[in-house]
N, CA and C atoms as an extended XYZ file, in Angstrom:
333
Properties=species:S:1:pos:R:3:atomname:S:1:resname:S:1:resid:I:1 pbc="F F F"
N        16.557       -8.026       -1.173 N   ASP     1
C        15.899       -9.171       -0.564 CA  ASP     1
C        16.843      -10.349       -0.559 C   ASP     1
N        17.502      -10.631        0.540 N   ASP     2
C        18.460      -11.727        0.665 CA  ASP     2
C        17.809      -13.083        0.987 C   ASP     2
N        16.519      -13.073        1.316 N   GLU     3
C        15.834      -14.287        1.666 CA  GLU     3
C        15.516      -15.098        0.447 C   GLU     3
N        15.832      -16.411        0.419 N   PRO     4
C        15.558      -17.231       -0.735 CA  PRO     4
C        14.033      -17.353       -0.962 C   PRO     4
N        13.662      -17.399       -2.257 N   ARG     5
C        12.237      -17.521       -2.582 CA  ARG     5
C        11.805      -18.963       -2.383 C   ARG     5
N        10.699      -19.131       -1.751 N   ARG     6
C        10.144      -20.468       -1.515 CA  ARG     6
C         9.149      -20.716       -2.629 C   ARG     6
N         9.211      -21.994       -3.118 N   SER     7
C         8.269      -22.393       -4.108 CA  SER     7
C         6.862      -22.459       -3.494 C   SER     7
N         5.837      -21.993       -4.228 N   PRO     8
C         4.487      -22.097       -3.674 CA  PRO     8
C         4.111      -23.534       -3.509 C   PRO     8
N         3.328      -23.849       -2.484 N   LYS     9
C         2.914      -25.226       -2.225 CA  LYS     9
C         1.432      -25.278       -2.004 C   LYS     9
N         0.838      -26.357       -2.405 N   ASP    10
C        -0.580      -26.636       -2.116 CA  ASP    10
C        -0.589      -27.966       -1.415 C   ASP    10
N        -1.590      -28.192       -0.597 N   TYR    11
C        -1.722      -29.426        0.178 CA  TYR    11
C        -3.097      -30.013       -0.034 C   TYR    11
N        -3.169      -31.386       -0.078 N   ILE    12
C        -4.425      -32.060       -0.168 CA  ILE    12
C        -4.437      -33.092        0.960 C   ILE    12
N        -5.440      -33.002        1.829 N   LYS    13
C        -5.611      -34.012        2.875 CA  LYS    13
C        -6.196      -35.250        2.276 C   LYS    13
N        -5.634      -36.412        2.624 N   LEU    14
C        -6.083      -37.682        2.084 CA  LEU    14
C        -6.540      -38.630        3.177 C   LEU    14
N        -7.395      -39.569        2.803 N   THR    15
C        -7.693      -40.675        3.683 CA  THR    15
C        -6.616      -41.749        3.455 C   THR    15
N        -6.563      -42.776        4.270 N   ASP    16
C        -5.623      -43.888        4.016 CA  ASP    16
C        -5.855      -44.498        2.697 C   ASP    16
N        -7.118      -44.733        2.344 N   ALA    17
C        -7.435      -45.380        1.082 CA  ALA    17
C        -7.032      -44.483       -0.122 C   ALA    17
N        -7.306      -43.167       -0.005 N   ASP    18
C        -6.908      -42.249       -1.051 CA  ASP    18
C        -5.389      -42.208       -1.217 C   ASP    18
N        -4.704      -42.194       -0.098 N   ALA    19
C        -3.229      -42.115       -0.148 CA  ALA    19
C        -2.657      -43.339       -0.893 C   ALA    19
N        -3.214      -44.526       -0.584 N   ALA    20
C        -2.708      -45.726       -1.256 CA  ALA    20
C        -3.063      -45.700       -2.730 C   ALA    20
N        -4.228      -45.190       -3.088 N   PHE    21
C        -4.699      -45.079       -4.475 CA  PHE    21
C        -3.835      -44.094       -5.277 C   PHE    21
N        -3.526      -42.911       -4.646 N   ILE    22
C        -2.705      -41.893       -5.302 CA  ILE    22
C        -1.287      -42.399       -5.468 C   ILE    22
N        -0.744      -43.121       -4.522 N   LEU    23
C         0.585      -43.681       -4.712 CA  LEU    23
C         0.612      -44.704       -5.838 C   LEU    23
N        -0.330      -45.602       -5.825 N   GLY    24
C        -0.359      -46.656       -6.837 CA  GLY    24
C         0.753      -47.660       -6.538 C   GLY    24
N         0.746      -48.721       -7.307 N   LYS    25
C         1.720      -49.796       -7.122 CA  LYS    25
C         3.142      -49.268       -7.397 C   LYS    25
N         3.973      -49.346       -6.401 N   GLY    26
C         5.342      -48.875       -6.536 CA  GLY    26
C         5.463      -47.363       -6.771 C   GLY    26
N         4.434      -46.615       -6.405 N   GLY    27
C         4.485      -45.147       -6.571 CA  GLY    27
C         4.180      -44.708       -7.983 C   GLY    27
N         3.748      -45.618       -8.864 N   LYS    28
C         3.575      -45.301      -10.271 CA  LYS    28
C         2.519      -44.251      -10.554 C   LYS    28
N         1.396      -44.293       -9.824 N   THR    29
C         0.327      -43.304      -10.096 CA  THR    29
C         0.790      -41.932       -9.741 C   THR    29
N         1.414      -41.780       -8.591 N   LYS    30
C         1.968      -40.481       -8.200 CA  LYS    30
C         2.974      -39.965       -9.219 C   LYS    30
N         3.836      -40.835       -9.702 N   GLN    31
C         4.821      -40.461      -10.728 CA  GLN    31
C         4.153      -39.989      -12.026 C   GLN    31
N         3.096      -40.684      -12.410 N   LYS    32
C         2.394      -40.319      -13.643 CA  LYS    32
C         1.733      -38.930      -13.502 C   LYS    32
N         1.120      -38.679      -12.359 N   ILE    33
C         0.473      -37.372      -12.115 CA  ILE    33
C         1.544      -36.298      -12.161 C   ILE    33
N         2.684      -36.527      -11.508 N   ALA    34
C         3.761      -35.546      -11.523 CA  ALA    34
C         4.252      -35.309      -12.944 C   ALA    34
N         4.411      -36.350      -13.706 N   ARG    35
C         4.927      -36.258      -15.073 CA  ARG    35
C         3.979      -35.446      -15.949 C   ARG    35
N         2.688      -35.736      -15.946 N   VAL    36
C         1.766      -35.055      -16.865 CA  VAL    36
C         1.401      -33.635      -16.406 C   VAL    36
N         1.518      -33.371      -15.127 N   SER    37
C         1.223      -32.035      -14.598 CA  SER    37
C         2.439      -31.120      -14.597 C   SER    37
N         3.630      -31.740      -14.456 N   GLY    38
C         4.876      -30.964      -14.295 CA  GLY    38
C         5.120      -30.548      -12.876 C   GLY    38
N         4.223      -30.897      -11.961 N   ALA    39
C         4.348      -30.494      -10.553 CA  ALA    39
C         5.172      -31.540       -9.782 C   ALA    39
N         5.668      -31.118       -8.624 N   GLY    40
C         6.297      -32.030       -7.710 CA  GLY    40
C         5.244      -32.527       -6.716 C   GLY    40
N         5.170      -33.830       -6.469 N   LEU    41
C         4.272      -34.395       -5.514 CA  LEU    41
C         5.008      -35.169       -4.431 C   LEU    41
N         4.755      -34.842       -3.215 N   GLU    42
C         5.402      -35.534       -2.098 CA  GLU    42
C         4.377      -36.017       -1.126 C   GLU    42
N         4.479      -37.260       -0.760 N   LEU    43
C         3.611      -37.867        0.258 CA  LEU    43
C         4.535      -38.599        1.227 C   LEU    43
N         4.980      -37.888        2.261 N   PRO    44
C         5.896      -38.502        3.219 CA  PRO    44
C         5.326      -39.762        3.876 C   PRO    44
N         6.186      -40.685        4.215 N   ALA    45
C         5.747      -41.937        4.854 CA  ALA    45
C         4.892      -41.567        6.095 C   ALA    45
N         3.839      -42.329        6.276 N   ARG    46
C         2.949      -42.171        7.416 CA  ARG    46
C         2.251      -40.806        7.471 C   ARG    46
N         2.190      -40.147        6.342 N   SER    47
C         1.505      -38.872        6.247 CA  SER    47
C         0.290      -38.984        5.396 C   SER    47
N        -0.754      -38.240        5.714 N   LEU    48
C        -1.953      -38.184        4.908 CA  LEU    48
C        -2.135      -36.852        4.236 C   LEU    48
N        -1.032      -36.108        4.053 N   THR    49
C        -1.090      -34.807        3.410 CA  THR    49
C        -0.180      -34.820        2.205 C   THR    49
N        -0.753      -34.688        1.018 N   LEU    50
C        -0.023      -34.625       -0.205 CA  LEU    50
C         0.439      -33.199       -0.461 C   LEU    50
N         1.743      -33.024       -0.663 N   GLU    51
C         2.310      -31.705       -0.929 CA  GLU    51
C         2.551      -31.576       -2.429 C   GLU    51
N         2.073      -30.462       -2.999 N   ILE    52
C         2.220      -30.203       -4.445 CA  ILE    52
C         2.977      -28.925       -4.630 C   ILE    52
N         4.069      -28.995       -5.425 N   THR    53
C         4.905      -27.821       -5.681 CA  THR    53
C         4.962      -27.597       -7.175 C   THR    53
N         5.276      -26.383       -7.566 N   GLY    54
C         5.409      -26.048       -8.987 CA  GLY    54
C         4.782      -24.688       -9.271 C   GLY    54
N         4.670      -24.383      -10.535 N   SER    55
C         4.019      -23.119      -10.920 CA  SER    55
C         2.505      -23.225      -10.639 C   SER    55
N         1.842      -22.071      -10.727 N   ASP    56
C         0.402      -22.066      -10.480 CA  ASP    56
C        -0.289      -23.087      -11.380 C   ASP    56
N         0.055      -23.123      -12.673 N   GLU    57
C        -0.587      -24.018      -13.625 CA  GLU    57
C        -0.253      -25.475      -13.295 C   GLU    57
N         0.996      -25.766      -13.001 N   GLU    58
C         1.407      -27.150      -12.651 CA  GLU    58
C         0.638      -27.633      -11.440 C   GLU    58
N         0.527      -26.804      -10.414 N   ARG    59
C        -0.199      -27.186       -9.210 CA  ARG    59
C        -1.696      -27.338       -9.485 C   ARG    59
N        -2.240      -26.497      -10.348 N   ARG    60
C        -3.666      -26.573      -10.676 CA  ARG    60
C        -3.957      -27.920      -11.388 C   ARG    60
N        -3.095      -28.247      -12.346 N   LEU    61
C        -3.261      -29.512      -13.075 CA  LEU    61
C        -3.092      -30.717      -12.106 C   LEU    61
N        -2.096      -30.681      -11.298 N   ALA    62
C        -1.850      -31.820      -10.403 CA  ALA    62
C        -3.055      -32.004       -9.471 C   ALA    62
N        -3.586      -30.914       -8.916 N   LYS    63
C        -4.751      -31.038       -8.020 CA  LYS    63
C        -5.944      -31.627       -8.770 C   LYS    63
N        -6.145      -31.189      -10.008 N   LYS    64
C        -7.250      -31.711      -10.796 CA  LYS    64
C        -7.077      -33.207      -11.058 C   LYS    64
N        -5.873      -33.634      -11.426 N   TYR    65
C        -5.617      -35.035      -11.731 CA  TYR    65
C        -5.734      -35.879      -10.470 C   TYR    65
N        -5.250      -35.389       -9.341 N   VAL    66
C        -5.383      -36.107       -8.071 CA  VAL    66
C        -6.860      -36.310       -7.754 C   VAL    66
N        -7.636      -35.257       -7.889 N   GLU    67
C        -9.087      -35.349       -7.602 CA  GLU    67
C        -9.773      -36.359       -8.509 C   GLU    67
N        -9.378      -36.416       -9.776 N   CYS    68
C        -9.963      -37.402      -10.706 CA  CYS    68
C        -9.583      -38.805      -10.289 C   CYS    68
N        -8.326      -39.016       -9.925 N   VAL    69
C        -7.877      -40.341       -9.533 CA  VAL    69
C        -8.631      -40.791       -8.256 C   VAL    69
N        -8.728      -39.876       -7.282 N   MET    70
C        -9.452      -40.208       -6.036 CA  MET    70
C       -10.904      -40.556       -6.342 C   MET    70
N       -11.514      -39.862       -7.268 N   ALA    71
C       -12.947      -40.111       -7.601 CA  ALA    71
C       -13.089      -41.500       -8.185 C   ALA    71
N       -12.078      -42.016       -8.928 N   GLN    72
C       -12.168      -43.311       -9.506 CA  GLN    72
C       -12.245      -44.423       -8.479 C   GLN    72
N       -11.680      -44.144       -7.291 N   ARG    73
C       -11.682      -45.147       -6.215 CA  ARG    73
C       -13.073      -45.501       -5.743 C   ARG    73
N       -13.969      -44.537       -5.820 N   VAL    74
C       -15.329      -44.735       -5.269 CA  VAL    74
C       -16.421      -44.882       -6.326 C   VAL    74
N       -16.095      -44.765       -7.594 N   GLY    75
C       -17.120      -44.913       -8.611 CA  GLY    75
C       -16.661      -44.477       -9.987 C   GLY    75
N       -17.593      -44.467      -10.879 N   ASP    76
C       -17.322      -44.050      -12.280 CA  ASP    76
C       -17.004      -42.554      -12.305 C   ASP    76
N       -16.108      -42.174      -13.178 N   VAL    77
C       -15.786      -40.751      -13.378 CA  VAL    77
C       -16.228      -40.421      -14.807 C   VAL    77
N       -17.060      -39.432      -14.908 N   VAL    78
C       -17.554      -39.009      -16.238 CA  VAL    78
C       -17.037      -37.595      -16.480 C   VAL    78
N       -16.307      -37.469      -17.569 N   LEU    79
C       -15.746      -36.172      -17.955 CA  LEU    79
C       -16.591      -35.578      -19.088 C   LEU    79
N       -16.857      -34.297      -18.996 N   ASP    80
C       -17.615      -33.600      -20.017 CA  ASP    80
C       -16.665      -32.686      -20.771 C   ASP    80
N       -16.582      -32.875      -22.092 N   ASP    81
C       -15.654      -32.078      -22.853 CA  ASP    81
C       -16.006      -30.570      -22.903 C   ASP    81
N       -17.188      -30.231      -22.405 N   ARG    82
C       -17.576      -28.834      -22.310 CA  ARG    82
C       -17.154      -28.181      -20.960 C   ARG    82
N       -16.624      -28.989      -20.075 N   ASP    83
C       -16.220      -28.521      -18.767 CA  ASP    83
C       -14.929      -27.724      -18.896 C   ASP    83
N       -14.917      -26.456      -18.529 N   SER    84
C       -13.763      -25.594      -18.719 CA  SER    84
C       -12.538      -26.068      -17.950 C   SER    84
N       -12.749      -26.887      -16.899 N   ARG    85
C       -11.606      -27.396      -16.125 CA  ARG    85
C       -10.722      -28.317      -16.945 C   ARG    85
N       -11.272      -28.841      -18.048 N   PHE    86
C       -10.515      -29.811      -18.844 CA  PHE    86
C       -10.118      -29.252      -20.166 C   PHE    86
N       -10.312      -27.974      -20.346 N   GLU    87
C        -9.934      -27.335      -21.582 CA  GLU    87
C        -8.444      -27.404      -21.808 C   GLU    87
N        -8.011      -27.820      -23.021 N   ASN    88
C        -6.631      -27.820      -23.444 CA  ASN    88
C        -5.720      -28.882      -22.830 C   ASN    88
N        -6.236      -29.684      -21.877 N   ASP    89
C        -5.341      -30.667      -21.261 CA  ASP    89
C        -6.043      -32.001      -21.077 C   ASP    89
N        -7.058      -32.254      -21.851 N   CYS    90
C        -7.756      -33.510      -21.744 CA  CYS    90
C        -8.291      -33.913      -23.097 C   CYS    90
N        -8.084      -35.165      -23.445 N   THR    91
C        -8.632      -35.711      -24.650 CA  THR    91
C        -9.631      -36.822      -24.237 C   THR    91
N       -10.861      -36.691      -24.689 N   ILE    92
C       -11.865      -37.664      -24.343 CA  ILE    92
C       -12.068      -38.564      -25.552 C   ILE    92
N       -11.940      -39.861      -25.351 N   VAL    93
C       -12.087      -40.854      -26.363 CA  VAL    93
C       -13.257      -41.742      -26.019 C   VAL    93
N       -14.226      -41.823      -26.902 N   LEU    94
C       -15.364      -42.684      -26.658 CA  LEU    94
C       -14.950      -44.155      -27.026 C   LEU    94
N       -15.134      -45.038      -26.046 N   VAL    95
C       -14.732      -46.419      -26.248 CA  VAL    95
C       -15.976      -47.265      -26.133 C   VAL    95
N       -16.269      -48.052      -27.200 N   PRO    96
C       -17.443      -48.937      -27.111 CA  PRO    96
C       -17.291      -49.888      -25.922 C   PRO    96
N       -18.386      -50.192      -25.255 N   SER    97
C       -18.337      -51.013      -24.027 CA  SER    97
C       -17.711      -52.362      -24.326 C   SER    97
N       -17.913      -52.948      -25.516 N   ASP    98
C       -17.348      -54.263      -25.788 CA  ASP    98
C       -15.820      -54.190      -26.018 C   ASP    98
N       -15.262      -52.975      -26.083 N   CYS    99
C       -13.813      -52.816      -26.266 CA  CYS    99
C       -13.110      -52.268      -25.027 C   CYS    99
N       -13.892      -51.962      -23.998 N   ALA   100
C       -13.312      -51.333      -22.820 CA  ALA   100
C       -12.215      -52.168      -22.163 C   ALA   100
N       -12.340      -53.484      -22.165 N   GLY   101
C       -11.347      -54.368      -21.582 CA  GLY   101
C        -9.990      -54.249      -22.306 C   GLY   101
N       -10.024      -53.974      -23.604 N   PHE   102
C        -8.773      -53.827      -24.348 CA  PHE   102
C        -8.047      -52.544      -23.926 C   PHE   102
N        -8.788      -51.523      -23.561 N   VAL   103
C        -8.237      -50.227      -23.158 CA  VAL   103
C        -7.725      -50.269      -21.736 C   VAL   103
N        -8.539      -50.794      -20.847 N   THR   104
C        -8.187      -50.782      -19.440 CA  THR   104
C        -7.283      -51.898      -19.012 C   THR   104
N        -7.317      -52.988      -19.676 N   GLY   105
C        -6.518      -54.143      -19.277 CA  GLY   105
C        -7.133      -54.827      -18.088 C   GLY   105
N        -6.530      -55.930      -17.700 N   LYS   106
C        -7.036      -56.701      -16.572 CA  LYS   106
C        -6.998      -55.902      -15.271 C   LYS   106
N        -8.133      -55.761      -14.638 N   ASN   107
C        -8.290      -54.964      -13.401 CA  ASN   107
C        -7.774      -53.553      -13.515 C   ASN   107
N        -7.904      -52.948      -14.695 N   GLY   108
C        -7.458      -51.559      -14.886 CA  GLY   108
C        -5.933      -51.409      -14.955 C   GLY   108
N        -5.215      -52.461      -15.311 N   ALA   109
C        -3.782      -52.406      -15.294 CA  ALA   109
C        -3.154      -51.417      -16.245 C   ALA   109
N        -3.871      -51.020      -17.331 N   PHE   110
C        -3.320      -50.104      -18.297 CA  PHE   110
C        -3.608      -48.657      -17.960 C   PHE   110
N        -4.679      -48.392      -17.226 N   LEU   111
C        -5.028      -46.982      -16.915 CA  LEU   111
C        -4.647      -46.639      -15.541 C   LEU   111
C-alpha cells in the first residue's frame, strides 16, 4: 500500500455565532479545546465547518467539548456526574452561588 494514510476527520457545522464563540477572543477557546482533547481543530476563515483531526478518542473528546461550549452560548449547562459521556475526563466542582463570581471572573473571563 503506497498510498499515504489520511488522518480520520470529523466535521461540525456551525452558525456564525457558534463559530465566533468556539474561536473565542484571539482563538483562545479553540486552542483550549485542542489542548485538553489532544485533537487538531481547524476553522478556516469564512468557513462555518469545524474540522477535527486526531485519534478516535481525541475527536470524541473535542466534539463533546465543542458541544458543551456551544451550549453555554444559549443558556446554562448542567453536567451530571452520572452521565457516562463525562466519565474519566470531567471533574464537577460545586460552587456556592455567592462564590461563583470568584470562579468565573468578570463576564466569564476565567472560564
